[in-house]
MIDOSE-1310 file (N, C-alpha, C; in nm, 2 decimals, decimal comma, always signed):
residues 298
qsii	+0,09/-0,12/+0,00/+0,00/+0,00/+0,00/+0,09/+0,12/+0,00; +0,05/+0,22/-0,08/+0,14/+0,34/-0,10/+0,12/+0,43/+0,02; +0,22/+0,51/+0,05/+0,22/+0,61/+0,16/+0,10/+0,71/+0,14; +0,07/+0,74/+0,01/-0,04/+0,83/-0,01/-0,17/+0,78/+0,03
akmw	-0,19/+0,65/+0,02/-0,32/+0,59/+0,05/-0,34/+0,58/+0,20; -0,24/+0,58/+0,28/-0,25/+0,57/+0,43/-0,29/+0,71/+0,48; -0,41/+0,75/+0,47/-0,45/+0,88/+0,51/-0,48/+0,89/+0,66; -0,48/+1,01/+0,72/-0,50/+1,03/+0,86/-0,65/+1,06/+0,88
ssak	-0,70/+1,02/+0,99/-0,83/+1,06/+1,04/-0,82/+1,15/+1,16; -0,92/+1,23/+1,18/-0,91/+1,33/+1,29/-1,01/+1,30/+1,40; -0,98/+1,34/+1,52/-1,07/+1,32/+1,63/-1,04/+1,43/+1,74; -1,14/+1,47/+1,81/-1,11/+1,57/+1,91/-1,15/+1,52/+2,05
fndk	-1,05/+1,53/+2,14/-1,07/+1,50/+2,28/-0,98/+1,59/+2,37; -1,02/+1,61/+2,49/-0,95/+1,70/+2,58/-0,94/+1,84/+2,52; -1,04/+1,88/+2,44/-1,04/+2,01/+2,38/-0,93/+2,03/+2,28; -0,88/+1,93/+2,22/-0,77/+1,94/+2,13/-0,79/+1,84/+2,01
tfff	-0,75/+1,88/+1,90/-0,77/+1,79/+1,78/-0,64/+1,70/+1,76; -0,67/+1,57/+1,74/-0,56/+1,48/+1,72/-0,59/+1,41/+1,59; -0,48/+1,36/+1,53/-0,49/+1,29/+1,40/-0,43/+1,15/+1,43; -0,50/+1,05/+1,38/-0,45/+0,91/+1,40/-0,46/+0,83/+1,27
rvci	-0,38/+0,73/+1,27/-0,37/+0,64/+1,15/-0,34/+0,50/+1,19; -0,40/+0,40/+1,13/-0,38/+0,26/+1,16/-0,33/+0,20/+1,03; -0,21/+0,14/+1,04/-0,15/+0,07/+0,92/-0,14/-0,08/+0,95; -0,21/-0,16/+0,86/-0,21/-0,30/+0,88/-0,12/-0,37/+0,78
adks	-0,03/-0,45/+0,82/+0,06/-0,53/+0,73/+0,01/-0,67/+0,73; +0,09/-0,76/+0,68/+0,05/-0,90/+0,67/+0,04/-0,96/+0,81; +0,13/-0,94/+0,90/+0,13/-1,00/+1,03/+0,14/-0,90/+1,15; +0,13/-0,77/+1,12/+0,15/-0,67/+1,22/+0,06/-0,56/+1,20
isfh	+0,04/-0,47/+1,30/-0,04/-0,35/+1,29/+0,03/-0,24/+1,37; +0,03/-0,12/+1,31/+0,09/-0,01/+1,38/-0,02/+0,11/+1,39; -0,01/+0,17/+1,51/-0,11/+0,28/+1,54/-0,03/+0,41/+1,57; -0,06/+0,52/+1,50/+0,01/+0,65/+1,52/-0,10/+0,75/+1,55
vtdl	-0,06/+0,84/+1,65/-0,15/+0,95/+1,68/-0,06/+1,07/+1,71; -0,11/+1,19/+1,66/-0,03/+1,31/+1,67/-0,12/+1,43/+1,69; -0,07/+1,53/+1,76/-0,14/+1,66/+1,77/-0,07/+1,76/+1,69; +0,02/+1,72/+1,60/+0,10/+1,80/+1,51/+0,21/+1,87/+1,59
eglw	+0,23/+1,83/+1,71/+0,34/+1,88/+1,79/+0,43/+1,76/+1,83; +0,37/+1,65/+1,87/+0,44/+1,53/+1,90/+0,37/+1,41/+1,83; +0,44/+1,29/+1,84/+0,39/+1,17/+1,78/+0,40/+1,05/+1,88; +0,30/+0,97/+1,89/+0,30/+0,86/+1,98/+0,26/+0,74/+1,89
seek	+0,32/+0,62/+1,92/+0,29/+0,50/+1,83/+0,30/+0,38/+1,91; +0,24/+0,27/+1,85/+0,26/+0,13/+1,90/+0,25/+0,04/+1,78; +0,33/-0,06/+1,78/+0,33/-0,16/+1,68/+0,32/-0,30/+1,74; +0,23/-0,38/+1,70/+0,21/-0,51/+1,76/+0,18/-0,62/+1,65
dlsa	+0,20/-0,75/+1,68/+0,16/-0,85/+1,59/+0,01/-0,86/+1,60; -0,05/-0,91/+1,49/-0,20/-0,92/+1,48/-0,25/-1,01/+1,59; -0,18/-1,12/+1,62/-0,22/-1,21/+1,72/-0,23/-1,14/+1,85; -0,14/-1,06/+1,89/-0,15/-0,98/+2,01/-0,26/-0,89/+2,02
ifar	-0,29/-0,82/+1,90/-0,40/-0,73/+1,89/-0,54/-0,80/+1,92; -0,55/-0,92/+1,86/-0,67/-1,00/+1,87/-0,69/-1,05/+2,02; -0,58/-1,09/+2,08/-0,58/-1,13/+2,22/-0,62/-1,01/+2,31; -0,57/-0,89/+2,28/-0,60/-0,78/+2,36/-0,75/-0,74/+2,35
akel	-0,80/-0,75/+2,23/-0,94/-0,72/+2,21/-1,03/-0,82/+2,28; -0,99/-0,95/+2,28/-1,07/-1,05/+2,35/-1,06/-1,03/+2,50; -0,95/-0,99/+2,55/-0,93/-0,96/+2,69/-1,02/-0,85/+2,74; -1,03/-0,74/+2,66/-1,11/-0,62/+2,70/-1,25/-0,64/+2,67
nkri	-1,29/-0,74/+2,59/-1,43/-0,76/+2,56/-1,47/-0,90/+2,58; -1,48/-0,94/+2,71/-1,49/-1,09/+2,74/-1,63/-1,14/+2,72; -1,73/-1,05/+2,72/-1,87/-1,10/+2,71/-1,91/-1,13/+2,57; -1,85/-1,07/+2,47/-1,89/-1,09/+2,33/-1,76/-1,12/+2,25
eyde	-1,77/-1,23/+2,17/-1,66/-1,27/+2,09/-1,68/-1,21/+1,95; -1,58/-1,14/+1,90/-1,59/-1,08/+1,77/-1,49/-1,15/+1,67; -1,52/-1,16/+1,55/-1,43/-1,22/+1,45/-1,32/-1,12/+1,42; -1,21/-1,16/+1,36/-1,09/-1,08/+1,34/-1,12/-0,96/+1,24
dtvl	-1,20/-0,99/+1,14/-1,23/-0,87/+1,05/-1,30/-0,76/+1,12; -1,39/-0,80/+1,20/-1,47/-0,70/+1,28/-1,38/-0,62/+1,37; -1,29/-0,69/+1,43/-1,19/-0,62/+1,52/-1,11/-0,52/+1,44; -1,05/-0,56/+1,33/-0,97/-0,47/+1,25/-1,05/-0,35/+1,19
ntik	-1,16/-0,38/+1,14/-1,24/-0,27/+1,09/-1,29/-0,17/+1,19; -1,31/-0,22/+1,31/-1,35/-0,13/+1,42/-1,24/-0,04/+1,47; -1,12/-0,09/+1,49/-1,01/-0,01/+1,54/-0,95/+0,08/+1,43; -0,99/+0,06/+1,31/-0,95/+0,15/+1,20/-1,05/+0,27/+1,19
sspt	-1,16/+0,26/+1,25/-1,26/+0,36/+1,24/-1,24/+0,46/+1,36; -1,32/+0,57/+1,35/-1,31/+0,67/+1,46/-1,38/+0,63/+1,58; -1,32/+0,63/+1,70/-1,39/+0,60/+1,82/-1,48/+0,70/+1,87; -1,57/+0,67/+1,95/-1,67/+0,76/+2,01/-1,62/+0,83/+2,14
qwef	-1,53/+0,76/+2,21/-1,47/+0,82/+2,33/-1,32/+0,79/+2,34; -1,25/+0,89/+2,39/-1,10/+0,88/+2,41/-1,07/+0,91/+2,55; -0,97/+0,84/+2,60/-0,92/+0,87/+2,73/-0,77/+0,84/+2,73; -0,69/+0,95/+2,74/-0,54/+0,94/+2,73/-0,48/+0,96/+2,87
kese	-0,41/+0,86/+2,91/-0,34/+0,86/+3,04/-0,19/+0,86/+3,02; -0,13/+0,98/+3,05/+0,01/+1,00/+3,03/+0,08/+0,96/+3,15; +0,20/+0,89/+3,13/+0,28/+0,84/+3,25/+0,42/+0,90/+3,24; +0,48/+0,91/+3,35/+0,62/+0,96/+3,35/+0,72/+0,85/+3,29
aegd	+0,68/+0,72/+3,31/+0,77/+0,61/+3,26/+0,75/+0,60/+3,11; +0,86/+0,58/+3,03/+0,85/+0,57/+2,89/+0,78/+0,44/+2,85; +0,69/+0,45/+2,76/+0,61/+0,33/+2,71/+0,49/+0,30/+2,79; +0,45/+0,38/+2,89/+0,34/+0,35/+2,97/+0,22/+0,45/+2,94
diln	+0,23/+0,53/+2,84/+0,12/+0,61/+2,80/+0,00/+0,53/+2,74; -0,11/+0,54/+2,80/-0,22/+0,45/+2,76/-0,33/+0,53/+2,70; -0,38/+0,49/+2,58/-0,49/+0,55/+2,51/-0,61/+0,45/+2,51; -0,71/+0,48/+2,59/-0,83/+0,40/+2,60/-0,93/+0,45/+2,50
lkyy	-0,99/+0,36/+2,42/-1,08/+0,39/+2,32/-1,21/+0,31/+2,34; -1,32/+0,37/+2,30/-1,45/+0,31/+2,31/-1,53/+0,32/+2,18; -1,57/+0,21/+2,12/-1,64/+0,21/+2,00/-1,78/+0,14/+2,02; -1,86/+0,14/+1,92/-1,99/+0,07/+1,92/-2,00/-0,02/+1,80
idgr	-2,04/-0,14/+1,83/-2,07/-0,24/+1,72/-2,21/-0,29/+1,73; -2,29/-0,25/+1,64/-2,44/-0,28/+1,64/-2,50/-0,24/+1,78; -2,46/-0,12/+1,82/-2,52/-0,07/+1,95/-2,46/-0,12/+2,07; -2,36/-0,21/+2,06/-2,29/-0,27/+2,18/-2,15/-0,21/+2,19
pfyf	-2,11/-0,17/+2,31/-1,98/-0,11/+2,33/-1,86/-0,21/+2,30; -1,76/-0,15/+2,24/-1,64/-0,23/+2,22/-1,52/-0,15/+2,27; -1,44/-0,21/+2,35/-1,33/-0,14/+2,42/-1,19/-0,18/+2,36; -1,10/-0,09/+2,35/-0,97/-0,12/+2,31/-0,87/-0,01/+2,36
kwsl	-0,74/-0,05/+2,37/-0,64/+0,04/+2,42/-0,51/+0,02/+2,35; -0,43/+0,13/+2,35/-0,30/+0,13/+2,29/-0,20/+0,17/+2,39; -0,09/+0,10/+2,40/+0,02/+0,14/+2,49/+0,12/+0,22/+2,40; +0,12/+0,35/+2,42/+0,20/+0,44/+2,33/+0,33/+0,47/+2,38
vkrs	+0,42/+0,49/+2,28/+0,56/+0,54/+2,30/+0,58/+0,67/+2,23; +0,64/+0,77/+2,30/+0,66/+0,90/+2,23/+0,78/+0,88/+2,13; +0,75/+0,93/+2,01/+0,85/+0,91/+1,90/+0,94/+1,03/+1,89; +1,05/+1,01/+1,82/+1,15/+1,12/+1,81/+1,11/+1,22/+1,70
andf	+1,19/+1,33/+1,69/+1,15/+1,43/+1,59/+1,17/+1,38/+1,45; +1,27/+1,30/+1,43/+1,29/+1,24/+1,30/+1,18/+1,15/+1,26; +1,12/+1,07/+1,36/+1,01/+0,99/+1,33/+0,89/+1,07/+1,29; +0,87/+1,19/+1,36/+0,76/+1,28/+1,33/+0,77/+1,33/+1,19
kdiv	+0,90/+1,36/+1,14/+0,92/+1,41/+1,01/+0,88/+1,30/+0,91; +0,93/+1,18/+0,93/+0,91/+1,07/+0,83/+0,77/+1,02/+0,83; +0,70/+1,01/+0,94/+0,57/+0,95/+0,94/+0,46/+1,06/+0,92; +0,48/+1,18/+0,97/+0,37/+1,28/+0,96/+0,40/+1,38/+0,84
lqtl	+0,51/+1,45/+0,85/+0,53/+1,56/+0,75/+0,55/+1,50/+0,61; +0,63/+1,39/+0,60/+0,65/+1,34/+0,47/+0,52/+1,29/+0,40; +0,43/+1,23/+0,48/+0,30/+1,19/+0,42/+0,23/+1,31/+0,38; +0,23/+1,42/+0,45/+0,16/+1,54/+0,42/+0,21/+1,60/+0,29
fvsl	+0,34/+1,61/+0,28/+0,40/+1,67/+0,16/+0,37/+1,59/+0,03; +0,38/+1,46/+0,04/+0,35/+1,37/-0,07/+0,21/+1,38/-0,11; +0,12/+1,39/-0,01/-0,02/+1,40/-0,05/-0,05/+1,53/-0,12; +0,01/+1,64/-0,07/-0,01/+1,77/-0,14/+0,04/+1,76/-0,28
aays	+0,16/+1,70/-0,30/+0,21/+1,68/-0,44/+0,12/+1,60/-0,53; +0,06/+1,49/-0,47/-0,03/+1,41/-0,54/-0,16/+1,48/-0,59; -0,22/+1,56/-0,50/-0,34/+1,63/-0,53/-0,31/+1,74/-0,63; -0,19/+1,80/-0,62/-0,16/+1,91/-0,72/-0,14/+1,85/-0,86
rktd	-0,08/+1,73/-0,87/-0,06/+1,67/-1,00/-0,20/+1,63/-1,06; -0,28/+1,57/-0,97/-0,42/+1,53/-1,02/-0,50/+1,65/-1,07; -0,48/+1,76/-1,00/-0,55/+1,89/-1,04/-0,50/+1,93/-1,18; -0,37/+1,93/-1,20/-0,31/+1,97/-1,33/-0,35/+1,88/-1,44
dlld	-0,36/+1,75/-1,41/-0,40/+1,65/-1,51/-0,55/+1,67/-1,55; -0,63/+1,70/-1,45/-0,77/+1,72/-1,48/-0,79/+1,85/-1,56; -0,72/+1,95/-1,53/-0,73/+2,08/-1,61/-0,69/+2,05/-1,75; -0,58/+1,98/-1,77/-0,53/+1,95/-1,90/-0,63/+1,87/-1,98
iikk	-0,69/+1,77/-1,92/-0,79/+1,69/-1,99/-0,91/+1,77/-2,03; -0,96/+1,86/-1,95/-1,07/+1,95/-1,98/-1,04/+2,04/-2,10; -0,92/+2,09/-2,10/-0,88/+2,18/-2,21/-0,87/+2,10/-2,34; -0,82/+1,98/-2,33/-0,80/+1,90/-2,45/-0,94/+1,86/-2,50
kdae	-1,04/+1,83/-2,41/-1,17/+1,80/-2,45/-1,23/+1,91/-2,53; -1,22/+2,04/-2,48/-1,28/+2,15/-2,55/-1,21/+2,17/-2,69; -1,08/+2,15/-2,70/-1,01/+2,17/-2,82/-1,06/+2,06/-2,92; -1,08/+1,94/-2,88/-1,12/+1,83/-2,97/-1,26/+1,85/-3,02
inqy	-1,35/+1,90/-2,93/-1,49/+1,93/-2,97/-1,49/+2,04/-3,07; -1,41/+2,14/-3,05/-1,41/+2,26/-3,14/-1,36/+2,21/-3,28; -1,26/+2,12/-3,28/-1,21/+2,07/-3,41/-1,32/+1,99/-3,48; -1,40/+1,91/-3,41/-1,51/+1,84/-3,48/-1,61/+1,94/-3,54
kveg	-1,64/+2,05/-3,46/-1,73/+2,15/-3,51/-1,68/+2,22/-3,64; -1,55/+2,25/-3,64/-1,48/+2,31/-3,76/-1,50/+2,22/-3,88; -1,49/+2,09/-3,86/-1,50/+2,00/-3,97/-1,64/+1,97/-4,01; -1,74/+2,03/-3,94/-1,88/+2,02/-3,98/-1,97/+1,94/-3,89
avlk	-1,91/+1,88/-3,79/-1,99/+1,79/-3,70/-2,08/+1,88/-3,61; -2,20/+1,83/-3,57/-2,29/+1,91/-3,49/-2,33/+1,82/-3,38; -2,34/+1,87/-3,26/-2,38/+1,79/-3,14/-2,53/+1,77/-3,15; -2,58/+1,65/-3,15/-2,72/+1,62/-3,17/-2,81/+1,67/-3,05
rnkv	-2,76/+1,65/-2,93/-2,84/+1,70/-2,81/-2,78/+1,83/-2,76; -2,83/+1,94/-2,81/-2,78/+2,07/-2,77/-2,80/+2,10/-2,63; -2,90/+2,04/-2,56/-2,93/+2,07/-2,42/-2,82/+2,03/-2,33; -2,74/+1,93/-2,37/-2,63/+1,88/-2,28/-2,50/+1,94/-2,32
etap	-2,49/+2,03/-2,41/-2,37/+2,10/-2,45/-2,32/+2,19/-2,34; -2,19/+2,18/-2,30/-2,14/+2,27/-2,20/-2,06/+2,38/-2,26; -2,05/+2,49/-2,19/-1,97/+2,60/-2,23/-1,82/+2,57/-2,22; -1,74/+2,63/-2,31/-1,59/+2,60/-2,30/-1,54/+2,64/-2,17
fnen	-1,44/+2,56/-2,12/-1,38/+2,58/-1,99/-1,29/+2,71/-1,99; -1,32/+2,79/-1,89/-1,24/+2,92/-1,87/-1,15/+2,90/-1,75; -1,02/+2,87/-1,77/-0,93/+2,84/-1,66/-0,91/+2,97/-1,57; -0,90/+3,08/-1,63/-0,88/+3,21/-1,54/-1,01/+3,23/-1,45
eflt	-1,12/+3,21/-1,51/-1,25/+3,23/-1,43/-1,25/+3,12/-1,32; -1,21/+3,00/-1,35/-1,21/+2,89/-1,25/-1,12/+2,93/-1,13; -0,99/+2,97/-1,17/-0,89/+3,00/-1,06/-0,94/+3,13/-0,98; -1,01/+3,22/-1,05/-1,06/+3,33/-0,97/-1,17/+3,29/-0,87
kypp	-1,25/+3,20/-0,91/-1,36/+3,15/-0,83/-1,31/+3,06/-0,72; -1,21/+2,97/-0,75/-1,15/+2,88/-0,66/-1,00/+2,90/-0,65; -0,96/+3,01/-0,58/-0,82/+3,04/-0,58/-0,74/+2,94/-0,50; -0,61/+2,92/-0,53/-0,52/+2,83/-0,45/-0,52/+2,87/-0,30
qgcd	-0,51/+2,77/-0,22/-0,51/+2,80/-0,07/-0,38/+2,83/-0,01; -0,29/+2,88/-0,09/-0,16/+2,92/-0,03/-0,07/+2,80/+0,00; -0,08/+2,69/-0,07/+0,00/+2,57/-0,05/+0,11/+2,56/-0,15; +0,13/+2,66/-0,24/+0,22/+2,64/-0,35/+0,36/+2,61/-0,30
afvk	+0,41/+2,68/-0,19/+0,54/+2,66/-0,14/+0,56/+2,51/-0,09; +0,46/+2,46/-0,02/+0,46/+2,32/+0,02/+0,46/+2,22/-0,09; +0,38/+2,25/-0,19/+0,37/+2,16/-0,31/+0,51/+2,16/-0,38; +0,57/+2,28/-0,40/+0,70/+2,28/-0,46/+0,80/+2,21/-0,39
yare	+0,80/+2,22/-0,26/+0,90/+2,15/-0,17/+0,88/+2,00/-0,19; +0,75/+1,95/-0,19/+0,72/+1,81/-0,19/+0,76/+1,75/-0,33; +0,74/+1,83/-0,44/+0,78/+1,78/-0,57/+0,93/+1,77/-0,58; +1,00/+1,86/-0,52/+1,15/+1,86/-0,53/+1,21/+1,76/-0,44
nces	+1,15/+1,73/-0,33/+1,22/+1,64/-0,22/+1,15/+1,51/-0,20; +1,03/+1,48/-0,26/+0,96/+1,36/-0,23/+0,94/+1,28/-0,36; +1,01/+1,30/-0,46/+0,99/+1,24/-0,59/+1,00/+1,09/-0,58; +1,10/+1,04/-0,49/+1,12/+0,89/-0,48/+1,00/+0,83/-0,42
lfsa	+0,92/+0,90/-0,34/+0,80/+0,84/-0,27/+0,68/+0,85/-0,36; +0,69/+0,93/-0,46/+0,57/+0,95/-0,55/+0,58/+0,86/-0,67; +0,59/+0,73/-0,64/+0,60/+0,63/-0,75/+0,51/+0,52/-0,73; +0,41/+0,53/-0,65/+0,32/+0,42/-0,62/+0,22/+0,41/-0,74
pqds	+0,18/+0,29/-0,78/+0,08/+0,28/-0,88/-0,05/+0,34/-0,85; -0,13/+0,39/-0,95/-0,25/+0,45/-0,93/-0,36/+0,35/-0,92; -0,48/+0,38/-0,86/-0,59/+0,29/-0,85/-0,68/+0,31/-0,97; -0,80/+0,24/-0,96/-0,89/+0,24/-1,07/-0,95/+0,37/-1,10
tslk	-0,96/+0,46/-1,00/-1,02/+0,59/-1,02/-0,92/+0,69/-1,06; -0,79/+0,65/-1,08/-0,68/+0,74/-1,12/-0,69/+0,76/-1,27; -0,62/+0,87/-1,31/-0,61/+0,90/-1,45/-0,52/+0,81/-1,52; -0,55/+0,77/-1,64/-0,47/+0,68/-1,72/-0,39/+0,77/-1,83
senp	-0,26/+0,76/-1,83/-0,19/+0,83/-1,93/-0,18/+0,76/-2,06; -0,18/+0,85/-2,16/-0,18/+0,79/-2,30/-0,03/+0,77/-2,34; +0,01/+0,64/-2,34/+0,15/+0,60/-2,37/+0,14/+0,51/-2,49; +0,19/+0,55/-2,61/+0,18/+0,47/-2,72/+0,27/+0,34/-2,71
qnnn	+0,36/+0,34/-2,62/+0,45/+0,22/-2,60/+0,37/+0,10/-2,54; +0,25/+0,13/-2,48/+0,18/+0,02/-2,42/+0,12/-0,07/-2,53; +0,11/-0,03/-2,65/+0,06/-0,11/-2,76/+0,16/-0,22/-2,79; +0,28/-0,21/-2,75/+0,38/-0,31/-2,79/+0,36/-0,44/-2,72
sklk	+0,29/-0,44/-2,60/+0,26/-0,56/-2,53/+0,15/-0,64/-2,59; +0,08/-0,59/-2,68/-0,03/-0,66/-2,74/+0,02/-0,77/-2,84; -0,06/-0,88/-2,85/-0,02/-0,99/-2,94/-0,04/-0,94/-3,08; +0,05/-0,98/-3,17/+0,03/-0,94/-3,31/-0,08/-1,02/-3,37
tspq	-0,15/-0,94/-3,46/-0,27/-1,00/-3,53/-0,23/-1,09/-3,65; -0,29/-1,20/-3,67/-0,26/-1,28/-3,79/-0,30/-1,21/-3,92; -0,23/-1,25/-4,03/-0,26/-1,18/-4,16/-0,41/-1,19/-4,20; -0,47/-1,31/-4,18/-0,61/-1,33/-4,21/-0,70/-1,24/-4,13
krnr	-0,68/-1,23/-4,00/-0,76/-1,15/-3,91/-0,74/-1,00/-3,94; -0,61/-0,97/-3,97/-0,58/-0,83/-4,00/-0,65/-0,78/-4,13; -0,66/-0,87/-4,23/-0,72/-0,84/-4,35/-0,88/-0,82/-4,33; -0,93/-0,91/-4,25/-1,07/-0,90/-4,22/-1,11/-0,78/-4,15
kfie	-1,03/-0,74/-4,05/-1,06/-0,61/-3,97/-1,04/-0,49/-4,06; -0,94/-0,50/-4,15/-0,92/-0,39/-4,25/-1,04/-0,36/-4,33; -1,10/-0,47/-4,38/-1,22/-0,46/-4,47/-1,34/-0,41/-4,39; -1,36/-0,45/-4,27/-1,47/-0,41/-4,19/-1,46/-0,26/-4,16
hsrf	-1,34/-0,21/-4,12/-1,33/-0,07/-4,09/-1,34/+0,01/-4,22; -1,29/-0,04/-4,33/-1,29/+0,04/-4,45/-1,44/+0,05/-4,50; -1,52/-0,05/-4,48/-1,66/-0,04/-4,52/-1,73/+0,06/-4,44; -1,70/+0,06/-4,31/-1,77/+0,16/-4,22/-1,73/+0,30/-4,26
vhki	-1,60/+0,33/-4,28/-1,56/+0,46/-4,32/-1,63/+0,51/-4,45; -1,62/+0,42/-4,55/-1,68/+0,46/-4,68/-1,83/+0,47/-4,67; -1,90/+0,40/-4,59/-2,04/+0,41/-4,57/-2,08/+0,55/-4,52; -2,00/+0,59/-4,42/-2,03/+0,72/-4,36/-2,00/+0,83/-4,45
enek	-1,89/+0,82/-4,52/-1,85/+0,93/-4,61/-1,93/+0,94/-4,74; -1,99/+0,83/-4,79/-2,06/+0,83/-4,91/-2,21/+0,84/-4,90; -2,26/+0,82/-4,77/-2,40/+0,82/-4,75/-2,46/+0,96/-4,75; -2,56/+0,98/-4,82/-2,63/+1,11/-4,83/-2,75/+1,11/-4,75
ltyt	-2,76/+1,19/-4,64/-2,87/+1,18/-4,55/-2,97/+1,29/-4,58; -3,10/+1,27/-4,56/-3,20/+1,37/-4,58/-3,27/+1,39/-4,44; -3,31/+1,51/-4,42/-3,36/+1,55/-4,29/-3,50/+1,61/-4,31; -3,59/+1,56/-4,23/-3,73/+1,59/-4,25/-3,79/+1,68/-4,13
dsdn	-3,72/+1,68/-4,02/-3,77/+1,76/-3,90/-3,65/+1,82/-3,84; -3,68/+1,91/-3,74/-3,58/+1,99/-3,67/-3,49/+1,91/-3,58; -3,53/+1,78/-3,54/-3,45/+1,70/-3,46/-3,33/+1,64/-3,53; -3,35/+1,62/-3,66/-3,24/+1,56/-3,74/-3,13/+1,66/-3,77
tppt	-3,01/+1,62/-3,76/-2,89/+1,71/-3,78/-2,79/+1,64/-3,86; -2,69/+1,72/-3,92/-2,58/+1,65/-3,99/-2,51/+1,56/-3,90; -2,41/+1,49/-3,96/-2,33/+1,39/-3,88/-2,29/+1,45/-3,74; -2,30/+1,37/-3,64/-2,28/+1,42/-3,50/-2,13/+1,41/-3,46
vdda	-2,10/+1,46/-3,34/-1,97/+1,45/-3,29/-1,94/+1,30/-3,26; -2,04/+1,22/-3,22/-2,02/+1,08/-3,20/-1,98/+1,01/-3,32; -2,05/+1,05/-3,44/-2,01/+0,98/-3,57/-1,87/+1,02/-3,61; -1,83/+1,15/-3,59/-1,70/+1,19/-3,62/-1,60/+1,12/-3,54
feie	-1,63/+1,09/-3,41/-1,53/+1,02/-3,33/-1,52/+0,88/-3,37; -1,63/+0,81/-3,41/-1,62/+0,67/-3,46/-1,54/+0,67/-3,59; -1,56/+0,77/-3,68/-1,48/+0,77/-3,80/-1,33/+0,78/-3,77; -1,30/+0,87/-3,68/-1,16/+0,89/-3,64/-1,10/+0,77/-3,59
qslk	-1,17/+0,70/-3,50/-1,12/+0,57/-3,44/-1,10/+0,47/-3,55; -1,19/+0,46/-3,65/-1,18/+0,36/-3,75/-1,06/+0,39/-3,84; -1,04/+0,52/-3,87/-0,92/+0,56/-3,95/-0,79/+0,53/-3,88; -0,79/+0,55/-3,75/-0,67/+0,51/-3,67/-0,64/+0,36/-3,68
elqr	-0,75/+0,29/-3,67/-0,74/+0,14/-3,67/-0,69/+0,10/-3,81; -0,74/+0,16/-3,92/-0,69/+0,13/-4,05/-0,54/+0,16/-4,06; -0,49/+0,27/-4,01/-0,35/+0,31/-4,02/-0,27/+0,21/-3,94; -0,32/+0,16/-3,82/-0,24/+0,07/-3,75/-0,23/-0,07/-3,82
lqke	-0,34/-0,11/-3,89/-0,34/-0,24/-3,96/-0,24/-0,23/-4,08; -0,24/-0,11/-4,15/-0,15/-0,09/-4,26/-0,01/-0,10/-4,21; +0,02/-0,03/-4,10/+0,16/-0,03/-4,05/+0,20/-0,17/-4,01; +0,11/-0,25/-3,95/+0,14/-0,38/-3,90/+0,17/-0,47/-4,02
drqa	+0,09/-0,45/-4,13/+0,10/-0,53/-4,25/+0,24/-0,50/-4,32; +0,28/-0,37/-4,32/+0,41/-0,34/-4,38/+0,52/-0,40/-4,30; +0,51/-0,40/-4,17/+0,61/-0,47/-4,09/+0,62/-0,62/-4,11; +0,50/-0,68/-4,14/+0,50/-0,82/-4,16/+0,56/-0,86/-4,30
tsps	+0,55/-0,76/-4,39/+0,61/-0,79/-4,53/+0,74/-0,72/-4,55; +0,82/-0,69/-4,44/+0,95/-0,63/-4,46/+1,04/-0,72/-4,52; +1,16/-0,67/-4,58/+1,26/-0,76/-4,65/+1,32/-0,87/-4,56; +1,32/-0,85/-4,43/+1,38/-0,95/-4,35/+1,29/-1,08/-4,34
qppr	+1,17/-1,07/-4,39/+1,08/-1,19/-4,38/+1,04/-1,22/-4,52; +0,99/-1,35/-4,55/+0,95/-1,39/-4,68/+0,83/-1,31/-4,72; +0,82/-1,27/-4,85/+0,71/-1,19/-4,90/+0,57/-1,26/-4,88; +0,47/-1,19/-4,84/+0,34/-1,24/-4,82/+0,25/-1,21/-4,94
rkva	+0,15/-1,30/-4,95/+0,05/-1,28/-5,06/-0,02/-1,15/-5,04; -0,03/-1,07/-5,14/-0,09/-0,94/-5,14/-0,24/-0,96/-5,15; -0,32/-0,88/-5,07/-0,46/-0,89/-5,08/-0,52/-0,76/-5,13; -0,61/-0,77/-5,23/-0,67/-0,65/-5,28/-0,76/-0,59/-5,17
rkkf	-0,74/-0,46/-5,15/-0,81/-0,40/-5,04/-0,90/-0,28/-5,08; -0,89/-0,24/-5,21/-0,95/-0,12/-5,25/-1,10/-0,14/-5,30; -1,12/-0,27/-5,35/-1,25/-0,29/-5,41/-1,33/-0,38/-5,31; -1,44/-0,34/-5,27/-1,54/-0,42/-5,20/-1,68/-0,36/-5,21
tl	-1,77/-0,44/-5,19/-1,91/-0,40/-5,20/-1,97/-0,34/-5,07; -2,03/-0,23/-5,08/-2,08/-0,16/-4,96/-2,23/-0,19/-4,96
């Protein structure tokens, strides 16, 4: 799990706001709590955590998944008992499971300033850099979308459903309405000093980059299948280009943006098939039988 995904949750007790985080590994679990001035932690094996939960809740037996999901959530009551002896600071927590109380406690150790920097500040900086990058990517996608739609309109395409058409995106107006919150200096520092940590893979909701090299991993198409796909896409393109449409009411419009997009995709597929066929018939390989591609019945 990436450091960006391990987000902090907040809770308020003793008239002070604290932030806590529970990190679960294969066989261990670690708990961190901070008031942004100090950091306290405990790390235990999962077996010891389950034994502690069973000891504190003797009347009801809970399964392991319920215990883990509960201690990861925000408790309803906190009680912090600080001791002069190192390692004896106790944080008593109270949760509710289906209306029944569930008790748990952490034996906390005060961490050093370096640990505070690595566990708290580093996570904050990397998260800021991640959100900044996602914002830039989203703005870039919106501007590319407007440019692509405008190009379709220049070529004669018309959006069939005018009611769903959106106005072009105005970046200056957007930044005026939602100005940056003064985090530019922190974001710059994070990008310059936390690049090694900003390398975790993105999840399913993340943006996918367009990398033409990804096509190299695909299996090559056989000559027969390539020729069949070529003919199918050619027929589609010629049908759209040569078909003359008549319109009888106001709802009918010339070829739409969706049609233009399908044509563009088909043309790209044709170009890819032609390129693959040229590579297959290169001098380094035996010549292949040529297939007539220009004449077919529509």
